[in-house]
C-alpha positions in Angstrom: 0.8 -16.0 23.5 4.5 -16.4 22.9 6.2 -15.8 26.7 7.3 -12.9 25.7 4.4 -11.0 23.5 4.7 -8.6 26.3 7.5 -8.0 29.3 6.9 -6.7 32.7 9.9 -5.7 34.6 10.6 -3.3 37.5 13.0 -0.7 37.5 13.7 0.3 40.7 9.8 1.9 41.8 9.5 1.6 38.0 7.0 -0.6 36.4 8.0 -1.3 32.7 6.1 -2.9 30.2 7.6 -3.7 26.9 4.6 -4.7 23.7 7.4 -7.5 22.2 6.2 -8.1 18.7 8.3 -6.0 16.2 8.3 -8.3 13.5 4.2 -7.2 13.7 4.7 -4.0 14.5 4.1 -4.5 18.1 0.4 -5.4 16.9 -1.9 -6.0 19.8 -3.3 -9.5 20.8 -6.3 -10.4 22.9 -3.4 -12.4 25.3 -1.7 -9.0 25.5 -4.2 -6.9 26.3 -5.6 -9.2 28.9 -1.6 -9.4 30.2 -1.6 -5.7 30.5 -4.9 -4.8 32.1 -4.1 -7.7 35.0 -0.4 -6.1 34.9 -2.2 -2.5 35.7 -4.8 -3.9 37.7 -1.8 -5.0 40.6 0.9 -2.1 40.4 -2.0 0.8 41.0 -2.4 -1.9 44.5 1.2 -2.3 44.7 3.3 -0.3 46.9 6.7 -0.8 45.8 5.1 0.8 42.0 5.3 4.2 42.3 4.8 4.5 38.5 4.3 2.7 35.6 6.1 2.9 31.7 5.4 1.8 28.8 7.6 1.5 25.2 7.3 -0.9 22.1 10.7 -3.4 21.1 12.5 -2.1 18.2 12.6 0.9 15.9 9.6 0.4 13.9 6.2 1.6 16.2 5.0 1.5 19.7 2.6 -0.1 18.9 0.8 -0.4 15.1 -2.9 -1.7 16.5 -5.1 -4.4 16.8 -4.4 -8.3 15.4 -7.1 -6.9 13.0 -5.4 -10.7 10.5 -6.7 -12.8 13.6 -10.4 -11.5 13.2 -10.2 -11.5 8.9 -9.3 -14.9 9.4 -12.3 -16.1 11.9 -15.0 -14.2 9.6 -17.8 -16.2 9.4 -17.0 -18.9 12.0 -18.8 -18.1 14.8 -15.5 -18.0 16.9 -15.8 -15.1 20.2 -12.6 -13.7 19.2 -13.8 -10.6 17.9 -16.2 -9.8 20.7 -13.4 -11.1 23.4 -10.9 -8.7 22.2 -13.1 -5.8 22.1 -14.1 -5.6 25.2 -11.2 -6.7 26.5 -8.9 -4.0 25.1 -11.4 -1.1 25.6 -11.6 -2.5 29.4 -8.0 -2.2 29.8 -8.1 1.8 28.0 -10.0 2.7 31.0 -7.7 1.1 33.4 -5.2 3.6 31.8 -7.4 6.3 31.6 -8.1 5.6 35.3 -4.4 4.6 36.5 -3.8 5.8 40.1 -0.2 6.7 39.2 2.0 8.4 36.2 1.9 6.9 33.4 4.0 7.1 30.9 4.2 6.0 27.8 7.4 6.7 25.0 5.1 7.0 21.4 8.5 5.9 19.3 7.7 5.2 15.8 4.2 4.3 14.2 1.6 5.3 16.8 -1.9 3.5 15.5 -5.6 2.4 16.6 -5.0 0.0 19.8 -1.5 1.5 20.6 -3.3 5.2 20.5 -5.4 3.3 23.1 -2.5 2.4 25.4 -0.9 6.1 25.2 -2.6 9.4 24.4 -4.9 8.2 28.2 -2.1 8.2 30.2 -1.0 11.2 32.7 2.3 11.5 30.5 2.5 11.3 26.8 5.6 11.0 25.1 6.7 12.0 21.8 10.0 11.2 19.7 11.0 12.5 16.0 9.8 9.2 14.9 6.6 9.3 16.0 3.8 9.0 13.2 0.8 8.7 15.4 -3.1 8.2 13.3 -6.4 7.0 13.7 -7.3 5.4 10.3 -9.8 3.1 10.7 -12.5 4.6 8.7 -10.2 2.7 5.9 -10.9 -0.8 6.9 -14.6 -0.1 7.4 -14.2 0.6 11.0 -13.8 3.7 13.4 -11.5 5.5 15.8 -12.1 3.3 18.5 -9.9 2.6 21.7 -10.9 5.7 23.8 -11.4 7.7 20.2 -14.9 8.8 21.0 -13.4 10.8 24.1 -10.0 12.1 23.5 -10.6 12.9 19.6 -13.7 15.2 20.4 -11.7 17.1 22.9 -8.9 18.4 20.5 -8.8 21.9 19.5 -12.0 23.0 16.7 -12.4 20.2 14.8 -9.0 18.8 14.2 -10.5 15.8 16.1 -13.4 15.3 14.1 -10.8 15.6 10.9 -8.2 12.7 12.0 -11.4 11.3 12.9 -12.6 11.1 9.4 -9.4 11.3 7.1 -7.1 9.0 9.5 -4.4 11.9 9.2 -1.2 11.1 10.2 0.4 13.5 12.6 4.1 14.3 13.2 5.7 14.7 17.2 5.4 19.0 16.8 1.1 18.3 16.1 1.1 15.9 18.5 1.9 18.6 21.2 0.3 21.4 19.4 -2.9 18.9 19.6 -2.7 18.2 23.7 -1.7 14.5 22.2 2.0 14.6 23.5 2.7 16.0 27.1 6.9 16.1 25.8 9.4 15.7 23.0 12.3 13.9 23.5 14.8 12.5 20.8 14.6 8.6 20.1 18.3 8.2 21.3 17.8 9.8 24.7 14.7 7.7 25.2 16.9 4.7 27.4 18.6 7.5 29.4 15.2 8.8 30.0 13.7 5.2 30.8 16.9 5.0 33.3 16.3 8.3 35.2 13.2 7.4 36.2 14.2 4.0 37.6 16.7 5.7 39.0 14.0 8.6 40.6 12.6 8.5 44.1 9.4 8.9 42.5 6.9 9.0 45.0 6.3 12.9 44.3 4.0 11.6 41.6 3.5 12.9 39.1 5.5 16.4 39.6 8.2 14.3 40.3 8.4 12.7 36.3 7.7 15.8 35.3 10.7 17.1 36.6 12.6 13.8 34.5 10.8 14.8 31.7 11.6 18.7 31.7 15.7 17.6 31.5 15.3 15.0 28.5 12.2 17.6 26.6 13.6 19.1 23.7 11.9 21.5 20.7 9.7 19.3 18.4 10.2 22.2 15.3 6.4 23.8 13.3 3.4 21.6 14.0 2.3 21.8 10.4 -1.6 21.5 11.4 -2.0 25.1 12.8 -1.3 26.1 9.4 -4.6 24.3 8.2 -6.7 25.3 11.4 -8.6 27.7 10.1 -9.5 25.6 6.9 -10.2 22.2 9.4 -12.4 23.9 11.5 -14.9 25.5 8.4 -14.7 22.7 6.8 -15.2 19.8 9.4 -17.4 21.7 11.7 -20.5 20.8 9.0 -23.3 19.1 10.2 -23.1 16.2 8.2 -20.6 14.4 6.2 -21.9 15.4 3.3 -22.4 19.0 4.2 -18.3 18.8 5.1 -17.6 17.4 1.6 -19.9 20.1 0.1 -17.5 22.4 2.4 -14.7 21.2 0.7 -15.6 21.3 -2.6 -16.4 24.9 -2.4 -13.6 25.9 -0.6 -11.6 24.3 -3.2 -7.4 24.8 -3.3 -5.0 21.6 -3.2 -5.8 21.1 0.5 -9.2 20.7 0.2 -8.8 18.1 -2.9 -6.5 16.0 -1.2 -9.4 15.7 1.9 -11.4 14.9 -1.1 -10.0 12.3 -2.2 -8.6 10.7 0.7 -12.2 10.6 1.9 -13.6 9.0 -1.6 -11.8 6.4 -0.6 -13.1 5.4 3.3 -16.3 3.3 3.7 -19.3 5.2 3.9 -20.4 3.8 6.7 -17.4 4.1 8.9 -17.6 7.9 8.0 -21.0 8.1 9.0 -20.8 5.4 12.5 -17.9 8.1 13.0 -19.5 11.6 12.5 -21.9 10.1 15.1 -19.4 8.9 17.4 -17.3 11.9 17.5 -20.2 14.2 18.3 -22.1 11.9 20.8 -18.7 11.4 22.4 -18.3 15.4 23.5 -21.2 14.5 25.6 -20.1 12.3 27.6 -18.0 10.7 30.1 -14.8 8.3 28.9 -16.6 5.1 30.3 -19.5 5.7 29.0 -17.5 6.2 25.6 -15.7 3.0 26.0 -19.4 0.9 26.1 -20.8 3.3 23.5 -17.4 2.2 21.1 -18.3 -1.4 22.3 -21.5 -1.0 20.7 -20.4 0.5 17.8 -17.5 -2.6 17.2 -20.2 -5.1 18.1 -21.9 -4.0 14.8 -18.7 -3.7 12.5 -18.0 -7.5 13.4 -22.0 -8.4 12.4 -21.3 -6.7 9.3 -19.6 -6.0 5.8 -17.2 -3.6 5.6 -14.6 -4.2 8.5 -13.4 -7.7 6.8 -13.1 -6.6 3.0 -11.1 -3.1 4.9 -9.0 -5.9 5.7 -8.7 -7.7 2.9 -8.0 -4.7 0.7 -5.7 -3.5 3.1 -3.6 -6.3 5.1 -4.6 -9.3 3.2 -4.4 -8.7 -0.6 -3.2 -5.2 -0.1 -4.7 -3.7 -3.5 -5.9 -1.1 -1.9 -9.6 -1.3 -3.5 -11.7 -2.0 -0.9 -15.8 -2.5 -2.6 -18.2 -1.1 0.1 -21.6 -1.4 0.8 -23.1 -0.1 0.4 -20.7 2.2 -1.6 -21.7 5.9 -1.4 -23.0 7.9 1.0 -26.5 8.4 0.2 -27.1 4.8 0.4 -25.9 4.9 4.5 -29.4 5.8 5.8 -29.9 7.4 9.3 -31.9 3.9 10.9 -28.5 2.0 9.6 -26.2 4.5 11.1 -28.9 4.1 14.7 -28.4 0.5 14.5 -24.4 0.8 15.2 -25.2 2.8 18.8 -27.9 -0.3 20.2 -27.5 -2.5 22.5 -25.3 -5.6 21.4 -27.5 -8.6 20.7 -24.9 -11.2 22.6 -23.6 -10.9 26.0 -25.3 -7.3 26.4 -23.1 -3.6 27.1 -19.4 -3.4 28.2 -18.8 -2.7 31.4 -14.9 -1.5 32.2 -15.7 -2.4 35.7 -16.2 -6.0 35.6 -12.8 -8.2 35.2 -11.0 -9.1 32.3 
C-alpha cells in the first residue's frame, strides 16, 4: 500500500478516516482493510476520540468496492490473497458494526460492495445527492457480501432480496426510506458538517452527533422504491429464484420485464447462492452472517463464475460473461449447499481474532 491509500487524522476529538484512491474510485485493498481495522481498534480504546468519521477522496465515490482486479490477476496461482482479503475485510466489517462510539459515514458518490460494508453498519449514515448505492455482486459471479446477509434481509418487505438479486441502484431518498441511510446532507455541505463535528463536544455520544446532523440535514425528495413496493414484495417473496422469475413473467408490464432482463444477465449460481444467503441471514446475528459469508467467498474463489464475471465487467469489459453452469436448472441444491460448508483451508472466520 502506498503511504496515502487511506489517511487517518484527528480533528478535535473526531477521528477521521479518508479512503484516498480517487483514481480507483477508492476501491478497498487488503492493506487498507488492515489499516482501517487496526485504527478502529485503537480509536475504540482511545479516550481522546469521541467519534469517528469516514469519507472518500474526490467527488466520484465513497468506495466502489474491493480490489477485485488483483484477485483476477492472481487466479490459478494459489496465492492466498483472496482468502486474506475476504477474511480481513469481513473482520473489519464486524469492527464497524460493533464500534462502541458514534461512527459517521459520508456516503457521497458511488457506494458499492466494500463501500457498503464500510458505511451501512455504522451508527450514522449520511447520504448526499451524489450517492448511488448498490450491491451488484451477482453480476460478477459473487454474492452481496460485507454484511449483506445481515442488513439486506432486514430491510422493509422484500426490498433486500430485490436489491441482492438484481443489484438495483438506489439514491439518497430510497436509502432513507429503506433505513440504509439516516440523514440527507447535500454534498456542498459535507465539509462544513465535518468541521462542525470536529468543533463540537461529542462527549454525549450518538445524541451529540445527531444534534449536529439535524442542523445540516435536508429533504432528499421522494423515494422511488416506494412506488414499486407492492410489486417487489409480491414477486420477490417467492420460495425460489425460479418462482421469482415465474411471478415476474405472470405479472407482466414494463417493470417486471426490466427485472427479468436484469436477472437473465446474472450468474445463475450467484442468484441461487444469494437467495439462500438472504433466507439464512435473516435468522443469524451479525457475526454469524460474516462467518457464513466467508464460507461462501471461499467457494467463489475456487469456482469459475467469479473470475469470469470480473473478466467480462472489469478486464475485457465486453459485458458477455460465459457462466458455468449457464442456467438455473443446471445449478443443483447440492451445488448451492456446498458453498455454505466449512472452508477446506484455514477453517471458519472468527471475527474476534486479530486481523
